[in-house]
PDB file of N, H, CA, C and O in Angstrom:
ATOM      1  N   MET A   1       0.839  -1.170   0.000  1.00  0.00           N
ATOM      2  CA  MET A   1       0.000   0.000   0.000  1.00  0.00           C
ATOM      3  C   MET A   1       0.887   1.237   0.000  1.00  0.00           C
ATOM      4  O   MET A   1       1.884   1.281   0.721  1.00  0.00           O
ATOM      5  N   SER A   2       0.542   2.236  -0.793  1.00  0.00           N
ATOM      6  H   SER A   2      -0.268   2.200  -1.379  1.00  0.00           H
ATOM      7  CA  SER A   2       1.311   3.467  -0.889  1.00  0.00           C
ATOM      8  C   SER A   2       0.458   4.640  -0.424  1.00  0.00           C
ATOM      9  O   SER A   2      -0.702   4.773  -0.814  1.00  0.00           O
ATOM     10  N   THR A   3       1.043   5.483   0.409  1.00  0.00           N
ATOM     11  H   THR A   3       1.985   5.375   0.726  1.00  0.00           H
ATOM     12  CA  THR A   3       0.344   6.655   0.914  1.00  0.00           C
ATOM     13  C   THR A   3       1.077   7.902   0.467  1.00  0.00           C
ATOM     14  O   THR A   3       2.299   7.980   0.587  1.00  0.00           O
ATOM     15  N   GLN A   4       0.349   8.873  -0.044  1.00  0.00           N
ATOM     16  H   GLN A   4      -0.644   8.809  -0.142  1.00  0.00           H
ATOM     17  CA  GLN A   4       0.961  10.130  -0.443  1.00  0.00           C
ATOM     18  C   GLN A   4       1.186  10.986   0.791  1.00  0.00           C
ATOM     19  O   GLN A   4       0.293  11.147   1.623  1.00  0.00           O
ATOM     20  N   VAL A   5       2.391  11.535   0.900  1.00  0.00           N
ATOM     21  H   VAL A   5       3.117  11.404   0.225  1.00  0.00           H
ATOM     22  CA  VAL A   5       2.710  12.405   2.018  1.00  0.00           C
ATOM     23  C   VAL A   5       2.404  13.836   1.591  1.00  0.00           C
ATOM     24  O   VAL A   5       3.020  14.352   0.659  1.00  0.00           O
ATOM     25  N   ILE A   6       1.470  14.467   2.259  1.00  0.00           N
ATOM     26  H   ILE A   6       0.970  14.048   3.016  1.00  0.00           H
ATOM     27  CA  ILE A   6       0.984  15.786   1.868  1.00  0.00           C
ATOM     28  C   ILE A   6       2.007  16.860   2.201  1.00  0.00           C
ATOM     29  O   ILE A   6       2.603  16.853   3.278  1.00  0.00           O
ATOM     30  N   HIS A   7       2.206  17.786   1.264  1.00  0.00           N
ATOM     31  H   HIS A   7       1.722  17.792   0.389  1.00  0.00           H
ATOM     32  CA  HIS A   7       3.064  18.953   1.437  1.00  0.00           C
ATOM     33  C   HIS A   7       4.513  18.601   1.736  1.00  0.00           C
ATOM     34  O   HIS A   7       5.180  19.350   2.450  1.00  0.00           O
ATOM     35  N   THR A   8       5.023  17.497   1.221  1.00  0.00           N
ATOM     36  H   THR A   8       4.481  16.888   0.641  1.00  0.00           H
ATOM     37  CA  THR A   8       6.400  17.122   1.515  1.00  0.00           C
ATOM     38  C   THR A   8       7.178  16.833   0.244  1.00  0.00           C
ATOM     39  O   THR A   8       6.620  16.573  -0.822  1.00  0.00           O
ATOM     40  N   SER A   9       8.477  16.888   0.405  1.00  0.00           N
ATOM     41  H   SER A   9       8.931  17.098   1.271  1.00  0.00           H
ATOM     42  CA  SER A   9       9.390  16.425  -0.633  1.00  0.00           C
ATOM     43  C   SER A   9      10.414  15.536   0.060  1.00  0.00           C
ATOM     44  O   SER A   9      10.530  15.546   1.285  1.00  0.00           O
ATOM     45  N   TYR A  10      11.152  14.772  -0.729  1.00  0.00           N
ATOM     46  H   TYR A  10      11.058  14.764  -1.725  1.00  0.00           H
ATOM     47  CA  TYR A  10      12.105  13.821  -0.160  1.00  0.00           C
ATOM     48  C   TYR A  10      13.430  13.916  -0.886  1.00  0.00           C
ATOM     49  O   TYR A  10      13.472  13.996  -2.114  1.00  0.00           O
ATOM     50  N   THR A  11      14.513  13.906  -0.124  1.00  0.00           N
ATOM     51  H   THR A  11      14.479  13.841   0.873  1.00  0.00           H
ATOM     52  CA  THR A  11      15.855  13.780  -0.694  1.00  0.00           C
ATOM     53  C   THR A  11      16.602  12.713   0.102  1.00  0.00           C
ATOM     54  O   THR A  11      16.341  12.517   1.289  1.00  0.00           O
ATOM     55  N   GLU A  12      17.513  12.038  -0.546  1.00  0.00           N
ATOM     56  H   GLU A  12      17.725  12.197  -1.510  1.00  0.00           H
ATOM     57  CA  GLU A  12      18.295  10.997   0.125  1.00  0.00           C
ATOM     58  C   GLU A  12      19.085  11.572   1.300  1.00  0.00           C
ATOM     59  O   GLU A  12      19.214  10.923   2.338  1.00  0.00           O
ATOM     60  N   LYS A  13      19.605  12.766   1.144  1.00  0.00           N
ATOM     61  H   LYS A  13      19.500  13.294   0.300  1.00  0.00           H
ATOM     62  CA  LYS A  13      20.446  13.368   2.175  1.00  0.00           C
ATOM     63  C   LYS A  13      19.645  13.850   3.380  1.00  0.00           C
ATOM     64  O   LYS A  13      19.995  13.541   4.519  1.00  0.00           O
ATOM     65  N   ALA A  14      18.578  14.601   3.141  1.00  0.00           N
ATOM     66  H   ALA A  14      18.294  14.852   2.216  1.00  0.00           H
ATOM     67  CA  ALA A  14      17.844  15.250   4.234  1.00  0.00           C
ATOM     68  C   ALA A  14      16.598  14.499   4.689  1.00  0.00           C
ATOM     69  O   ALA A  14      16.072  14.796   5.761  1.00  0.00           O
ATOM     70  N   GLY A  15      16.118  13.550   3.922  1.00  0.00           N
ATOM     71  H   GLY A  15      16.546  13.309   3.051  1.00  0.00           H
ATOM     72  CA  GLY A  15      14.866  12.878   4.264  1.00  0.00           C
ATOM     73  C   GLY A  15      13.685  13.730   3.837  1.00  0.00           C
ATOM     74  O   GLY A  15      13.765  14.443   2.836  1.00  0.00           O
ATOM     75  N   TYR A  16      12.591  13.666   4.583  1.00  0.00           N
ATOM     76  H   TYR A  16      12.526  13.087   5.396  1.00  0.00           H
ATOM     77  CA  TYR A  16      11.370  14.386   4.222  1.00  0.00           C
ATOM     78  C   TYR A  16      11.388  15.819   4.766  1.00  0.00           C
ATOM     79  O   TYR A  16      11.868  16.080   5.869  1.00  0.00           O
ATOM     80  N   VAL A  17      10.856  16.727   3.964  1.00  0.00           N
ATOM     81  H   VAL A  17      10.466  16.515   3.068  1.00  0.00           H
ATOM     82  CA  VAL A  17      10.721  18.134   4.339  1.00  0.00           C
ATOM     83  C   VAL A  17       9.279  18.556   4.058  1.00  0.00           C
ATOM     84  O   VAL A  17       8.764  18.325   2.964  1.00  0.00           O
ATOM     85  N   TRP A  18       8.629  19.173   5.048  1.00  0.00           N
ATOM     86  H   TRP A  18       9.047  19.360   5.937  1.00  0.00           H
ATOM     87  CA  TRP A  18       7.264  19.682   4.909  1.00  0.00           C
ATOM     88  C   TRP A  18       7.337  21.108   4.396  1.00  0.00           C
ATOM     89  O   TRP A  18       8.105  21.913   4.923  1.00  0.00           O
ATOM     90  N   ARG A  19       6.544  21.441   3.366  1.00  0.00           N
ATOM     91  H   ARG A  19       5.920  20.787   2.938  1.00  0.00           H
ATOM     92  CA  ARG A  19       6.539  22.791   2.808  1.00  0.00           C
ATOM     93  C   ARG A  19       5.109  23.257   2.600  1.00  0.00           C
ATOM     94  O   ARG A  19       4.234  22.481   2.216  1.00  0.00           O
ATOM     95  N   LYS A  20       4.888  24.549   2.862  1.00  0.00           N
ATOM     96  H   LYS A  20       5.600  25.179   3.174  1.00  0.00           H
ATOM     97  CA  LYS A  20       3.568  25.138   2.677  1.00  0.00           C
ATOM     98  C   LYS A  20       3.732  26.633   2.441  1.00  0.00           C
ATOM     99  O   LYS A  20       4.531  27.290   3.107  1.00  0.00           O
ATOM    100  N   ARG A  21       2.966  27.171   1.481  1.00  0.00           N
ATOM    101  H   ARG A  21       2.316  26.638   0.940  1.00  0.00           H
ATOM    102  CA  ARG A  21       2.986  28.609   1.208  1.00  0.00           C
ATOM    103  C   ARG A  21       2.183  29.338   2.279  1.00  0.00           C
ATOM    104  O   ARG A  21       1.113  28.891   2.691  1.00  0.00           O
ATOM    105  N   TYR A  22       2.731  30.484   2.726  1.00  0.00           N
ATOM    106  H   TYR A  22       3.601  30.848   2.392  1.00  0.00           H
ATOM    107  CA  TYR A  22       2.050  31.297   3.724  1.00  0.00           C
ATOM    108  C   TYR A  22       2.583  32.724   3.641  1.00  0.00           C
ATOM    109  O   TYR A  22       3.797  32.932   3.639  1.00  0.00           O
ATOM    110  N   ALA A  23       1.707  33.686   3.573  1.00  0.00           N
ATOM    111  H   ALA A  23       0.721  33.517   3.575  1.00  0.00           H
ATOM    112  CA  ALA A  23       2.055  35.111   3.575  1.00  0.00           C
ATOM    113  C   ALA A  23       3.122  35.435   2.526  1.00  0.00           C
ATOM    114  O   ALA A  23       4.110  36.108   2.819  1.00  0.00           O
ATOM    115  N   SER A  24       2.907  34.945   1.299  1.00  0.00           N
ATOM    116  H   SER A  24       2.105  34.397   1.061  1.00  0.00           H
ATOM    117  CA  SER A  24       3.816  35.186   0.170  1.00  0.00           C
ATOM    118  C   SER A  24       5.213  34.618   0.370  1.00  0.00           C
ATOM    119  O   SER A  24       6.150  35.035  -0.310  1.00  0.00           O
ATOM    120  N   ASN A  25       5.365  33.679   1.287  1.00  0.00           N
ATOM    121  H   ASN A  25       4.604  33.340   1.839  1.00  0.00           H
ATOM    122  CA  ASN A  25       6.631  32.985   1.541  1.00  0.00           C
ATOM    123  C   ASN A  25       6.363  31.494   1.620  1.00  0.00           C
ATOM    124  O   ASN A  25       5.212  31.059   1.624  1.00  0.00           O
ATOM    125  N   THR A  26       7.415  30.727   1.681  1.00  0.00           N
ATOM    126  H   THR A  26       8.350  31.080   1.678  1.00  0.00           H
ATOM    127  CA  THR A  26       7.276  29.284   1.822  1.00  0.00           C
ATOM    128  C   THR A  26       7.845  28.827   3.155  1.00  0.00           C
ATOM    129  O   THR A  26       9.020  29.046   3.450  1.00  0.00           O
ATOM    130  N   LEU A  27       7.007  28.195   3.951  1.00  0.00           N
ATOM    131  H   LEU A  27       6.053  28.017   3.712  1.00  0.00           H
ATOM    132  CA  LEU A  27       7.470  27.554   5.176  1.00  0.00           C
ATOM    133  C   LEU A  27       8.135  26.254   4.777  1.00  0.00           C
ATOM    134  O   LEU A  27       7.581  25.499   3.978  1.00  0.00           O
ATOM    135  N   SER A  28       9.294  25.981   5.308  1.00  0.00           N
ATOM    136  H   SER A  28       9.744  26.594   5.957  1.00  0.00           H
ATOM    137  CA  SER A  28      10.006  24.745   5.007  1.00  0.00           C
ATOM    138  C   SER A  28      10.556  24.185   6.312  1.00  0.00           C
ATOM    139  O   SER A  28      11.400  24.802   6.961  1.00  0.00           O
ATOM    140  N   VAL A  29      10.063  22.999   6.688  1.00  0.00           N
ATOM    141  H   VAL A  29       9.377  22.497   6.161  1.00  0.00           H
ATOM    142  CA  VAL A  29      10.425  22.408   7.971  1.00  0.00           C
ATOM    143  C   VAL A  29      10.871  20.966   7.746  1.00  0.00           C
ATOM    144  O   VAL A  29      10.116  20.147   7.222  1.00  0.00           O
ATOM    145  N   ALA A  30      12.108  20.665   8.147  1.00  0.00           N
ATOM    146  H   ALA A  30      12.721  21.331   8.573  1.00  0.00           H
ATOM    147  CA  ALA A  30      12.619  19.300   8.039  1.00  0.00           C
ATOM    148  C   ALA A  30      11.858  18.408   9.014  1.00  0.00           C
ATOM    149  O   ALA A  30      11.672  18.766  10.177  1.00  0.00           O
ATOM    150  N   LEU A  31      11.422  17.250   8.536  1.00  0.00           N
ATOM    151  H   LEU A  31      11.574  16.960   7.591  1.00  0.00           H
ATOM    152  CA  LEU A  31      10.684  16.320   9.383  1.00  0.00           C
ATOM    153  C   LEU A  31      11.600  15.371  10.153  1.00  0.00           C
ATOM    154  O   LEU A  31      11.138  14.630  11.021  1.00  0.00           O
ATOM    155  N   HIS A  32      12.873  15.389   9.845  1.00  0.00           N
ATOM    156  H   HIS A  32      13.249  15.990   9.140  1.00  0.00           H
ATOM    157  CA  HIS A  32      13.883  14.570  10.529  1.00  0.00           C
ATOM    158  C   HIS A  32      13.540  13.085  10.514  1.00  0.00           C
ATOM    159  O   HIS A  32      13.670  12.397  11.526  1.00  0.00           O
ATOM    160  N   THR A  33      13.102  12.605   9.364  1.00  0.00           N
ATOM    161  H   THR A  33      12.996  13.164   8.542  1.00  0.00           H
ATOM    162  CA  THR A  33      12.831  11.179   9.204  1.00  0.00           C
ATOM    163  C   THR A  33      12.977  10.793   7.739  1.00  0.00           C
ATOM    164  O   THR A  33      12.777  11.612   6.842  1.00  0.00           O
ATOM    165  N   LYS A  34      13.326   9.541   7.515  1.00  0.00           N
ATOM    166  H   LYS A  34      13.489   8.876   8.244  1.00  0.00           H
ATOM    167  CA  LYS A  34      13.359   8.996   6.157  1.00  0.00           C
ATOM    168  C   LYS A  34      12.296   7.920   5.990  1.00  0.00           C
ATOM    169  O   LYS A  34      12.177   7.307   4.929  1.00  0.00           O
ATOM    170  N   SER A  35      11.531   7.701   7.045  1.00  0.00           N
ATOM    171  H   SER A  35      11.629   8.199   7.907  1.00  0.00           H
ATOM    172  CA  SER A  35      10.456   6.709   7.031  1.00  0.00           C
ATOM    173  C   SER A  35       9.186   7.329   6.452  1.00  0.00           C
ATOM    174  O   SER A  35       8.709   8.341   6.964  1.00  0.00           O
ATOM    175  N   PRO A  36       8.629   6.736   5.388  1.00  0.00           N
ATOM    176  CA  PRO A  36       7.391   7.273   4.819  1.00  0.00           C
ATOM    177  C   PRO A  36       6.231   7.288   5.813  1.00  0.00           C
ATOM    178  O   PRO A  36       5.432   8.225   5.809  1.00  0.00           O
ATOM    179  N   ALA A  37       6.126   6.282   6.653  1.00  0.00           N
ATOM    180  H   ALA A  37       6.775   5.521   6.657  1.00  0.00           H
ATOM    181  CA  ALA A  37       5.028   6.219   7.627  1.00  0.00           C
ATOM    182  C   ALA A  37       5.154   7.344   8.655  1.00  0.00           C
ATOM    183  O   ALA A  37       4.168   8.007   8.978  1.00  0.00           O
ATOM    184  N   GLU A  38       6.353   7.554   9.160  1.00  0.00           N
ATOM    185  H   GLU A  38       7.154   7.016   8.897  1.00  0.00           H
ATOM    186  CA  GLU A  38       6.571   8.613  10.143  1.00  0.00           C
ATOM    187  C   GLU A  38       6.411   9.987   9.498  1.00  0.00           C
ATOM    188  O   GLU A  38       5.879  10.904  10.124  1.00  0.00           O
ATOM    189  N   ALA A  39       6.865  10.139   8.260  1.00  0.00           N
ATOM    190  H   ALA A  39       7.298   9.394   7.752  1.00  0.00           H
ATOM    191  CA  ALA A  39       6.711  11.406   7.542  1.00  0.00           C
ATOM    192  C   ALA A  39       5.237  11.728   7.323  1.00  0.00           C
ATOM    193  O   ALA A  39       4.834  12.887   7.418  1.00  0.00           O
ATOM    194  N   THR A  40       4.440  10.722   7.035  1.00  0.00           N
ATOM    195  H   THR A  40       4.768   9.780   6.958  1.00  0.00           H
ATOM    196  CA  THR A  40       2.998  10.917   6.854  1.00  0.00           C
ATOM    197  C   THR A  40       2.360  11.414   8.142  1.00  0.00           C
ATOM    198  O   THR A  40       1.555  12.344   8.125  1.00  0.00           O
ATOM    199  N   ARG A  41       2.717  10.799   9.242  1.00  0.00           N
ATOM    200  H   ARG A  41       3.371  10.043   9.255  1.00  0.00           H
ATOM    201  CA  ARG A  41       2.167  11.185  10.548  1.00  0.00           C
ATOM    202  C   ARG A  41       2.568  12.612  10.908  1.00  0.00           C
ATOM    203  O   ARG A  41       1.728  13.422  11.300  1.00  0.00           O
ATOM    204  N   ARG A  42       3.850  12.911  10.774  1.00  0.00           N
ATOM    205  H   ARG A  42       4.533  12.254  10.456  1.00  0.00           H
ATOM    206  CA  ARG A  42       4.327  14.255  11.127  1.00  0.00           C
ATOM    207  C   ARG A  42       3.764  15.320  10.186  1.00  0.00           C
ATOM    208  O   ARG A  42       3.403  16.412  10.624  1.00  0.00           O
ATOM    209  N   SER A  43       3.693  15.000   8.905  1.00  0.00           N
ATOM    210  H   SER A  43       3.987  14.113   8.550  1.00  0.00           H
ATOM    211  CA  SER A  43       3.165  15.947   7.926  1.00  0.00           C
ATOM    212  C   SER A  43       1.702  16.269   8.209  1.00  0.00           C
ATOM    213  O   SER A  43       1.295  17.429   8.146  1.00  0.00           O
ATOM    214  N   ALA A  44       0.922  15.252   8.519  1.00  0.00           N
ATOM    215  H   ALA A  44       1.253  14.310   8.570  1.00  0.00           H
ATOM    216  CA  ALA A  44      -0.494  15.470   8.833  1.00  0.00           C
ATOM    217  C   ALA A  44      -0.638  16.332  10.083  1.00  0.00           C
ATOM    218  O   ALA A  44      -1.477  17.232  10.122  1.00  0.00           O
ATOM    219  N   SER A  45       0.165  16.066  11.092  1.00  0.00           N
ATOM    220  H   SER A  45       0.846  15.336  11.060  1.00  0.00           H
ATOM    221  CA  SER A  45       0.108  16.840  12.326  1.00  0.00           C
ATOM    222  C   SER A  45       0.503  18.293  12.088  1.00  0.00           C
ATOM    223  O   SER A  45      -0.137  19.204  12.613  1.00  0.00           O
ATOM    224  N   LEU A  46       1.556  18.515  11.298  1.00  0.00           N
ATOM    225  H   LEU A  46       2.076  17.775  10.872  1.00  0.00           H
ATOM    226  CA  LEU A  46       1.981  19.880  10.994  1.00  0.00           C
ATOM    227  C   LEU A  46       0.927  20.617  10.172  1.00  0.00           C
ATOM    228  O   LEU A  46       0.709  21.813  10.370  1.00  0.00           O
ATOM    229  N   SER A  47       0.281  19.917   9.262  1.00  0.00           N
ATOM    230  H   SER A  47       0.458  18.946   9.102  1.00  0.00           H
ATOM    231  CA  SER A  47      -0.759  20.537   8.445  1.00  0.00           C
ATOM    232  C   SER A  47      -1.943  20.973   9.291  1.00  0.00           C
ATOM    233  O   SER A  47      -2.509  22.043   9.067  1.00  0.00           O
ATOM    234  N   ILE A  48      -2.319  20.152  10.258  1.00  0.00           N
ATOM    235  H   ILE A  48      -1.859  19.283  10.440  1.00  0.00           H
ATOM    236  CA  ILE A  48      -3.417  20.500  11.157  1.00  0.00           C
ATOM    237  C   ILE A  48      -3.046  21.705  12.002  1.00  0.00           C
ATOM    238  O   ILE A  48      -3.845  22.630  12.147  1.00  0.00           O
ATOM    239  N   ARG A  49      -1.842  21.705  12.562  1.00  0.00           N
ATOM    240  H   ARG A  49      -1.193  20.953  12.445  1.00  0.00           H
ATOM    241  CA  ARG A  49      -1.396  22.847  13.372  1.00  0.00           C
ATOM    242  C   ARG A  49      -1.321  24.112  12.515  1.00  0.00           C
ATOM    243  O   ARG A  49      -1.686  25.195  12.971  1.00  0.00           O
ATOM    244  N   PHE A  50      -0.848  23.973  11.275  1.00  0.00           N
ATOM    245  H   PHE A  50      -0.551  23.092  10.905  1.00  0.00           H
ATOM    246  CA  PHE A  50      -0.785  25.110  10.359  1.00  0.00           C
ATOM    247  C   PHE A  50      -2.177  25.715  10.150  1.00  0.00           C
ATOM    248  O   PHE A  50      -2.339  26.934  10.210  1.00  0.00           O
ATOM    249  N   MET A  51      -3.166  24.875   9.909  1.00  0.00           N
ATOM    250  H   MET A  51      -3.034  23.885   9.860  1.00  0.00           H
ATOM    251  CA  MET A  51      -4.529  25.376   9.692  1.00  0.00           C
ATOM    252  C   MET A  51      -5.070  26.088  10.929  1.00  0.00           C
ATOM    253  O   MET A  51      -5.784  27.083  10.805  1.00  0.00           O
ATOM    254  N   GLN A  52      -4.739  25.590  12.118  1.00  0.00           N
ATOM    255  H   GLN A  52      -4.159  24.782  12.219  1.00  0.00           H
ATOM    256  CA  GLN A  52      -5.173  26.239  13.352  1.00  0.00           C
ATOM    257  C   GLN A  52      -4.554  27.627  13.483  1.00  0.00           C
ATOM    258  O   GLN A  52      -5.246  28.587  13.821  1.00  0.00           O
ATOM    259  N   LEU A  53      -3.268  27.735  13.220  1.00  0.00           N
ATOM    260  H   LEU A  53      -2.705  26.955  12.946  1.00  0.00           H
ATOM    261  CA  LEU A  53      -2.566  29.013  13.354  1.00  0.00           C
ATOM    262  C   LEU A  53      -2.913  29.978  12.222  1.00  0.00           C
ATOM    263  O   LEU A  53      -2.901  31.195  12.411  1.00  0.00           O
ATOM    264  N   GLU A  54      -3.216  29.439  11.061  1.00  0.00           N
ATOM    265  H   GLU A  54      -3.226  28.451  10.907  1.00  0.00           H
ATOM    266  CA  GLU A  54      -3.549  30.267   9.903  1.00  0.00           C
ATOM    267  C   GLU A  54      -4.783  31.134  10.181  1.00  0.00           C
ATOM    268  O   GLU A  54      -4.858  32.272   9.716  1.00  0.00           O
ATOM    269  N   THR A  55      -5.725  30.612  10.918  1.00  0.00           N
ATOM    270  H   THR A  55      -5.664  29.688  11.295  1.00  0.00           H
ATOM    271  CA  THR A  55      -6.943  31.373  11.232  1.00  0.00           C
ATOM    272  C   THR A  55      -6.637  32.575  12.119  1.00  0.00           C
ATOM    273  O   THR A  55      -7.412  33.530  12.155  1.00  0.00           O
ATOM    274  N   LEU A  56      -5.514  32.535  12.835  1.00  0.00           N
ATOM    275  H   LEU A  56      -4.885  31.759  12.806  1.00  0.00           H
ATOM    276  CA  LEU A  56      -5.116  33.645  13.702  1.00  0.00           C
ATOM    277  C   LEU A  56      -4.354  34.726  12.940  1.00  0.00           C
ATOM    278  O   LEU A  56      -4.091  35.800  13.482  1.00  0.00           O
ATOM    279  N   ALA A  57      -4.000  34.448  11.694  1.00  0.00           N
ATOM    280  H   ALA A  57      -4.213  33.576  11.254  1.00  0.00           H
ATOM    281  CA  ALA A  57      -3.269  35.395  10.840  1.00  0.00           C
ATOM    282  C   ALA A  57      -1.981  35.879  11.503  1.00  0.00           C
ATOM    283  O   ALA A  57      -1.682  37.073  11.504  1.00  0.00           O
ATOM    284  N   VAL A  58      -1.228  34.944  12.063  1.00  0.00           N
ATOM    285  H   VAL A  58      -1.471  33.974  12.062  1.00  0.00           H
ATOM    286  CA  VAL A  58       0.043  35.302  12.703  1.00  0.00           C
ATOM    287  C   VAL A  58       1.073  35.684  11.638  1.00  0.00           C
ATOM    288  O   VAL A  58       0.970  35.225  10.500  1.00  0.00           O
ATOM    289  N   PRO A  59       2.053  36.506  11.978  1.00  0.00           N
ATOM    290  CA  PRO A  59       3.107  36.859  11.023  1.00  0.00           C
ATOM    291  C   PRO A  59       3.907  35.621  10.601  1.00  0.00           C
ATOM    292  O   PRO A  59       3.938  34.616  11.311  1.00  0.00           O
ATOM    293  N   PHE A  60       4.547  35.711   9.439  1.00  0.00           N
ATOM    294  H   PHE A  60       4.522  36.527   8.862  1.00  0.00           H
ATOM    295  CA  PHE A  60       5.282  34.585   8.879  1.00  0.00           C
ATOM    296  C   PHE A  60       6.321  34.024   9.858  1.00  0.00           C
ATOM    297  O   PHE A  60       6.390  32.813  10.065  1.00  0.00           O
ATOM    298  N   VAL A  61       7.124  34.902  10.456  1.00  0.00           N
ATOM    299  H   VAL A  61       7.068  35.886  10.288  1.00  0.00           H
ATOM    300  CA  VAL A  61       8.190  34.448  11.360  1.00  0.00           C
ATOM    301  C   VAL A  61       7.594  33.710  12.559  1.00  0.00           C
ATOM    302  O   VAL A  61       8.127  32.683  12.980  1.00  0.00           O
ATOM    303  N   ALA A  62       6.506  34.220  13.103  1.00  0.00           N
ATOM    304  H   ALA A  62       6.074  35.054  12.761  1.00  0.00           H
ATOM    305  CA  ALA A  62       5.848  33.556  14.232  1.00  0.00           C
ATOM    306  C   ALA A  62       5.294  32.201  13.814  1.00  0.00           C
ATOM    307  O   ALA A  62       5.380  31.231  14.567  1.00  0.00           O
ATOM    308  N   MET A  63       4.720  32.133  12.606  1.00  0.00           N
ATOM    309  H   MET A  63       4.650  32.921  11.995  1.00  0.00           H
ATOM    310  CA  MET A  63       4.208  30.864  12.090  1.00  0.00           C
ATOM    311  C   MET A  63       5.342  29.851  11.958  1.00  0.00           C
ATOM    312  O   MET A  63       5.210  28.706  12.391  1.00  0.00           O
ATOM    313  N   ARG A  64       6.452  30.271  11.361  1.00  0.00           N
ATOM    314  H   ARG A  64       6.559  31.201  11.010  1.00  0.00           H
ATOM    315  CA  ARG A  64       7.594  29.366  11.173  1.00  0.00           C
ATOM    316  C   ARG A  64       8.100  28.838  12.503  1.00  0.00           C
ATOM    317  O   ARG A  64       8.347  27.640  12.645  1.00  0.00           O
ATOM    318  N   GLU A  65       8.254  29.720  13.476  1.00  0.00           N
ATOM    319  H   GLU A  65       8.053  30.693  13.361  1.00  0.00           H
ATOM    320  CA  GLU A  65       8.755  29.293  14.785  1.00  0.00           C
ATOM    321  C   GLU A  65       7.767  28.368  15.491  1.00  0.00           C
ATOM    322  O   GLU A  65       8.176  27.399  16.131  1.00  0.00           O
ATOM    323  N   ALA A  66       6.482  28.655  15.381  1.00  0.00           N
ATOM    324  H   ALA A  66       6.150  29.442  14.861  1.00  0.00           H
ATOM    325  CA  ALA A  66       5.462  27.811  16.012  1.00  0.00           C
ATOM    326  C   ALA A  66       5.431  26.422  15.382  1.00  0.00           C
ATOM    327  O   ALA A  66       5.305  25.419  16.086  1.00  0.00           O
ATOM    328  N   ILE A  67       5.546  26.363  14.058  1.00  0.00           N
ATOM    329  H   ILE A  67       5.648  27.177  13.486  1.00  0.00           H
ATOM    330  CA  ILE A  67       5.528  25.069  13.362  1.00  0.00           C
ATOM    331  C   ILE A  67       6.781  24.261  13.721  1.00  0.00           C
ATOM    332  O   ILE A  67       6.695  23.056  13.954  1.00  0.00           O
ATOM    333  N   LYS A  68       7.929  24.916  13.765  1.00  0.00           N
ATOM    334  H   LYS A  68       7.998  25.895  13.576  1.00  0.00           H
ATOM    335  CA  LYS A  68       9.163  24.198  14.138  1.00  0.00           C
ATOM    336  C   LYS A  68       9.105  23.706  15.578  1.00  0.00           C
ATOM    337  O   LYS A  68       9.543  22.593  15.871  1.00  0.00           O
ATOM    338  N   ALA A  69       8.572  24.519  16.469  1.00  0.00           N
ATOM    339  H   ALA A  69       8.216  25.422  16.231  1.00  0.00           H
ATOM    340  CA  ALA A  69       8.441  24.103  17.871  1.00  0.00           C
ATOM    341  C   ALA A  69       7.495  22.905  17.985  1.00  0.00           C
ATOM    342  O   ALA A  69       7.749  21.978  18.755  1.00  0.00           O
ATOM    343  N   TYR A  70       6.418  22.930  17.223  1.00  0.00           N
ATOM    344  H   TYR A  70       6.212  23.683  16.598  1.00  0.00           H
ATOM    345  CA  TYR A  70       5.481  21.801  17.229  1.00  0.00           C
ATOM    346  C   TYR A  70       6.139  20.537  16.672  1.00  0.00           C
ATOM    347  O   TYR A  70       5.933  19.440  17.192  1.00  0.00           O
ATOM    348  N   ARG A  71       6.930  20.700  15.614  1.00  0.00           N
ATOM    349  H   ARG A  71       7.098  21.591  15.191  1.00  0.00           H
ATOM    350  CA  ARG A  71       7.672  19.559  15.054  1.00  0.00           C
ATOM    351  C   ARG A  71       8.585  18.952  16.106  1.00  0.00           C
ATOM    352  O   ARG A  71       8.685  17.730  16.217  1.00  0.00           O
ATOM    353  N   ASP A  72       9.258  19.810  16.883  1.00  0.00           N
ATOM    354  H   ASP A  72       9.177  20.802  16.793  1.00  0.00           H
ATOM    355  CA  ASP A  72      10.137  19.319  17.947  1.00  0.00           C
ATOM    356  C   ASP A  72       9.357  18.555  19.001  1.00  0.00           C
ATOM    357  O   ASP A  72       9.839  17.547  19.518  1.00  0.00           O
ATOM    358  N   GLU A  73       8.151  19.025  19.328  1.00  0.00           N
ATOM    359  H   GLU A  73       7.760  19.844  18.908  1.00  0.00           H
ATOM    360  CA  GLU A  73       7.295  18.311  20.288  1.00  0.00           C
ATOM    361  C   GLU A  73       6.924  16.934  19.765  1.00  0.00           C
ATOM    362  O   GLU A  73       6.897  15.962  20.519  1.00  0.00           O
ATOM    363  N   LEU A  74       6.633  16.854  18.454  1.00  0.00           N
ATOM    364  H   LEU A  74       6.655  17.644  17.842  1.00  0.00           H
ATOM    365  CA  LEU A  74       6.245  15.573  17.849  1.00  0.00           C
ATOM    366  C   LEU A  74       7.378  14.552  17.917  1.00  0.00           C
ATOM    367  O   LEU A  74       7.135  13.349  18.003  1.00  0.00           O
ATOM    368  N   MET A  75       8.604  15.037  17.878  1.00  0.00           N
ATOM    369  H   MET A  75       8.801  16.014  17.808  1.00  0.00           H
ATOM    370  CA  MET A  75       9.764  14.149  17.851  1.00  0.00           C
ATOM    371  C   MET A  75      10.080  13.575  19.230  1.00  0.00           C
ATOM    372  O   MET A  75      10.811  12.590  19.330  1.00  0.00           O
ATOM    373  N   ASN A  76       9.549  14.166  20.283  1.00  0.00           N
ATOM    374  H   ASN A  76       8.956  14.966  20.202  1.00  0.00           H
ATOM    375  CA  ASN A  76       9.833  13.686  21.655  1.00  0.00           C
ATOM    376  C   ASN A  76       8.912  12.592  22.064  1.00  0.00           C
ATOM    377  O   ASN A  76       9.016  12.082  23.180  1.00  0.00           O
TER     378      ASN A  76
END
């Protein structure tokens, strides 16, 4: 079974990276995994958090820091 990982790209060196356009910029957050299953889980979680914060219309820098902090929480 194959699952598409939403908003991600993959490289052999870095593994999966989550990307999303916001406020005329691109958020780019390394998922720190090369596992497709783990990347799917983390990507879905980041996408949900992104949608929650997007409704607050936070500035780009605040959004980036919040998403990275959430990614760090997911890794623990």
